[in-house]
C-alpha positions as CSV (number, residue, x, y, z in Angstrom):
1,X,0.1,0.2,0.3
2,X,3.3,2.3,1.1
3,X,4.3,1.7,-3.0
4,X,0.9,2.7,-4.1
5,X,0.5,5.9,-1.7
6,X,3.6,7.2,-2.9
7,X,2.3,7.3,-6.8
8,X,-0.5,8.7,-6.0
9,X,0.5,11.6,-4.0
10,X,2.7,12.7,-7.7
11,X,-0.5,12.4,-9.4
12,X,-2.4,15.8,-9.8
13,X,-5.8,15.6,-7.9
14,X,-5.3,12.0,-7.0
15,X,-5.7,12.3,-3.0
16,X,-9.4,12.0,-3.1
17,X,-9.6,8.8,-5.1
18,X,-6.7,7.1,-3.0
19,X,-8.4,8.2,0.2
20,X,-11.6,6.7,-0.9
21,X,-9.5,3.4,-2.1
22,X,-7.9,3.5,1.5
23,X,-10.9,3.5,3.2
24,X,-12.8,0.1,1.2
25,X,-9.4,-1.8,1.5
26,X,-9.7,-0.8,5.5
27,X,-13.3,-2.1,5.4
28,X,-12.2,-5.8,3.5
29,X,-9.4,-6.3,6.0
30,X,-11.7,-5.4,8.8
31,X,-14.5,-8.2,7.5
32,X,-16.8,-10.0,9.5
33,X,-19.7,-9.6,12.0
34,X,-18.2,-9.4,15.4
35,X,-18.3,-5.5,16.2
36,X,-20.9,-3.1,14.6
37,X,-21.4,0.6,14.8
38,X,-24.6,2.3,15.9
39,X,-23.8,5.4,13.7
40,X,-23.3,4.0,10.3
41,X,-25.0,0.3,11.4
42,X,-21.8,-1.5,9.4
43,X,-20.8,-4.9,11.3
44,X,-17.1,-5.8,10.8
45,X,-15.2,-8.8,12.5
46,X,-12.8,-5.7,13.8
47,X,-12.5,-1.8,14.4
48,X,-9.1,-0.3,13.0
49,X,-6.5,0.4,16.3
50,X,-6.6,4.3,17.1
51,X,-5.9,7.0,20.1
52,X,-2.4,8.0,21.5
53,X,-2.2,4.8,23.1
54,X,-3.3,2.9,20.3
55,X,-6.6,1.3,21.9
56,X,-7.2,-2.1,20.1
57,X,-11.4,-1.8,18.4
58,X,-11.6,1.7,18.5
59,X,-12.6,3.3,15.2
60,X,-15.2,1.9,12.5
61,X,-13.3,1.1,9.9
62,X,-16.5,3.0,7.6
63,X,-17.4,6.0,9.8
64,X,-14.6,6.6,11.9
65,X,-16.6,7.0,15.2
66,X,-14.5,6.1,18.1
67,X,-15.5,4.6,21.8
68,X,-17.5,7.8,22.8
69,X,-19.3,9.3,19.9
70,X,-20.9,5.5,19.9
71,X,-21.4,6.0,23.2
72,X,-23.0,9.6,22.4
73,X,-24.8,8.7,20.1
74,X,-26.5,6.4,22.0
75,X,-26.9,8.4,24.2
76,X,-28.8,11.0,22.1
77,X,-31.4,8.3,20.9
78,X,-32.3,7.4,24.1
79,X,-32.0,10.8,26.1
80,X,-33.3,13.7,23.6
81,X,-35.5,13.8,20.6
82,X,-33.1,15.1,18.1
83,X,-34.0,12.0,15.7
84,X,-37.5,12.3,16.3
85,X,-38.3,15.8,16.5
86,X,-37.9,19.8,14.9
87,X,-35.0,21.5,16.7
88,X,-32.0,23.1,16.5
89,X,-28.7,21.9,17.8
90,X,-25.0,23.4,18.0
91,X,-22.0,21.1,17.5
92,X,-18.9,21.9,18.3
93,X,-15.9,20.6,16.9
94,X,-18.1,18.7,14.5
95,X,-16.9,15.0,13.9
96,X,-18.5,13.8,10.7
97,X,-20.3,10.4,11.8
98,X,-22.1,12.5,14.0
99,X,-22.6,15.1,11.4
100,X,-23.8,12.9,8.8
101,X,-26.2,11.0,11.3
102,X,-27.6,14.3,12.6
103,X,-28.7,15.8,9.2
104,X,-30.6,12.7,8.2
105,X,-33.1,14.1,10.4
106,X,-34.8,16.1,7.7
107,X,-36.4,18.4,10.4
108,X,-33.3,19.3,11.8
109,X,-31.7,22.7,12.0
110,X,-28.5,22.2,12.7
111,X,-25.3,24.4,13.2
112,X,-21.4,23.7,13.9
113,X,-19.1,26.0,15.0
114,X,-15.2,25.7,15.8
115,X,-12.4,28.5,16.4
116,X,-11.1,27.6,13.2
117,X,-11.9,28.7,9.9
118,X,-13.0,25.7,7.8
119,X,-13.8,22.7,10.5
120,X,-17.6,23.7,10.4
121,X,-20.1,25.7,9.4
122,X,-19.4,28.7,11.8
123,X,-15.9,29.7,13.1
124,X,-17.3,30.2,17.2
125,X,-15.4,30.6,20.2
126,X,-16.9,28.8,22.4
127,X,-16.2,31.3,25.3
128,X,-17.7,34.0,23.4
129,X,-20.3,32.1,21.3
130,X,-21.7,34.7,18.2
131,X,-25.4,33.4,18.8
132,X,-28.4,35.0,20.6
133,X,-29.4,33.7,23.9
134,X,-31.8,30.9,23.9
135,X,-31.1,29.7,20.1
136,X,-31.2,25.9,21.0
137,X,-32.6,23.0,21.6
138,X,-29.4,21.2,22.3
139,X,-25.8,21.7,22.6
140,X,-23.0,18.9,21.7
141,X,-19.4,19.4,22.4
142,X,-17.3,16.0,22.7
143,X,-13.7,16.4,24.0
144,X,-13.5,20.2,23.6
145,X,-13.2,21.8,27.4
146,X,-10.2,20.0,28.4
147,X,-8.6,22.6,25.3
148,X,-10.3,25.7,27.4
149,X,-8.2,27.9,30.2
150,X,-11.7,29.4,30.8
151,X,-14.0,26.6,31.5
152,X,-16.5,28.1,33.5
153,X,-17.2,30.9,30.5
154,X,-17.6,28.1,27.8
155,X,-20.2,26.3,30.4
156,X,-21.8,30.1,30.7
157,X,-21.9,30.7,27.0
158,X,-23.3,27.1,26.4
159,X,-26.4,28.0,28.8
160,X,-26.7,31.5,27.8
161,X,-27.6,30.1,24.3
162,X,-29.8,27.0,25.5
163,X,-33.4,27.5,25.5
164,X,-35.0,26.9,29.1
165,X,-35.1,23.0,29.1
166,X,-32.8,22.7,26.3
167,X,-29.7,20.2,27.2
168,X,-25.9,20.4,26.4
169,X,-24.6,16.9,25.6
170,X,-20.3,17.0,26.7
171,X,-17.9,14.2,26.7
172,X,-14.9,15.1,27.9
173,X,-11.1,12.8,28.8
174,X,-11.6,11.8,32.6
175,X,-9.9,9.6,35.0
176,X,-12.8,7.8,36.7
177,X,-10.6,7.0,39.4
178,X,-10.0,10.4,40.1
179,X,-12.2,12.3,42.5
180,X,-11.4,16.1,41.8
181,X,-10.5,17.7,38.3
182,X,-6.5,17.9,37.9
183,X,-5.5,21.5,36.6
184,X,-1.7,23.0,36.6
185,X,-2.4,26.4,35.1
186,X,1.7,26.8,34.8
187,X,2.6,23.5,33.9
188,X,4.8,23.8,30.4
189,X,4.1,21.9,27.3
190,X,6.3,18.9,28.2
191,X,4.6,18.6,31.8
192,X,0.8,19.0,30.3
193,X,1.9,15.9,28.3
194,X,2.5,13.5,31.6
195,X,-0.1,15.1,33.4
196,X,-3.1,15.6,31.2
197,X,-2.1,12.6,28.3
198,X,-1.5,15.8,25.1
199,X,0.4,19.1,25.3
200,X,-2.5,21.0,24.2
201,X,-4.9,19.7,27.1
202,X,-4.8,21.7,30.2
203,X,-6.5,19.6,33.0
204,X,-7.7,15.9,33.2
205,X,-11.2,15.9,34.8
206,X,-12.6,13.8,37.5
207,X,-15.3,12.6,38.7
208,X,-16.5,16.4,39.7
209,X,-17.4,17.1,36.4
210,X,-21.2,17.1,37.0
211,X,-20.5,19.4,40.1
212,X,-18.2,21.9,37.7
213,X,-21.1,21.9,35.4
214,X,-24.0,22.8,38.7
215,X,-21.8,25.8,39.4
216,X,-22.9,27.8,36.4
217,X,-26.5,26.2,37.2
218,X,-27.0,23.6,34.9
219,X,-28.5,20.1,36.2
220,X,-27.0,17.4,35.2
221,X,-27.3,13.9,34.5
222,X,-24.6,10.9,33.2
223,X,-25.5,8.1,30.4
224,X,-22.6,5.6,31.4
225,X,-21.7,2.6,29.3
226,X,-21.7,0.6,32.8
227,X,-25.0,1.8,33.8
228,X,-27.1,2.4,30.4
229,X,-26.1,0.0,28.2
230,X,-26.2,-3.6,28.5
231,X,-23.4,-5.8,28.5
232,X,-24.4,-7.5,25.3
233,X,-24.3,-4.4,23.2
234,X,-21.2,-2.9,24.7
235,X,-19.6,-5.4,23.7
236,X,-21.1,-5.5,20.7
237,X,-20.4,-1.7,19.6
238,X,-17.6,-1.9,21.1
239,X,-17.8,0.4,23.9
240,X,-15.0,1.5,26.8
241,X,-15.7,0.0,30.2
242,X,-16.8,3.2,32.3
243,X,-16.8,5.9,29.7
244,X,-19.4,8.5,30.5
245,X,-21.4,11.3,28.5
246,X,-22.7,14.2,31.1
247,X,-25.8,16.3,30.0
248,X,-26.7,19.5,31.3
249,X,-30.0,20.6,31.1
250,X,-30.6,24.3,31.6
């Protein structure tokens, strides 16, 4: 495959074709029915290895969804009306697999935002959201807050743009054994890798994440692999044990 890649690099405009071929080749290598992705509904004998820690069966070979996204999709199905009713959604740092699934609802008014131009429909700073008060029924935010120094401002802005009764659906990297969130504001990039797992993270969350949301007035709920997904489905969908989606209700 490496030789083919080198050939395609030299052909103008051939990269999209190479990407398609690579996806098809990967799906053929993973053929089978041991695991199923709840988002794209495709089944495979194995999922792709992914992540800095090289987790096995982490990424769906078809849509690329990781474990946390597959868990969140189940949460959206079971705890929200996103797929069944007309509503307005703001999706931060949008993942292609989830974006496609959300936009399959023809009644959904879908908006996506990212701090970097070209990564979403709108350029949006989560600490200064350029939308009016109470514009959205749902705000989706996956693995973003660990990058944000002013977390309280981000929470306040998310709450501001939600309608009464609206929900923030959030995932963050967390240590399930830690009672409190680890933060070191003055840590260097090298120290952040050791403390938080990545040099662009500013904290590693603990069990106190719901309390941090409650400080700005959210009511909180959780959706967890171990308590909200039957064991046979958690295995079928290749979910991580003790993984959690946090819901903040305005």
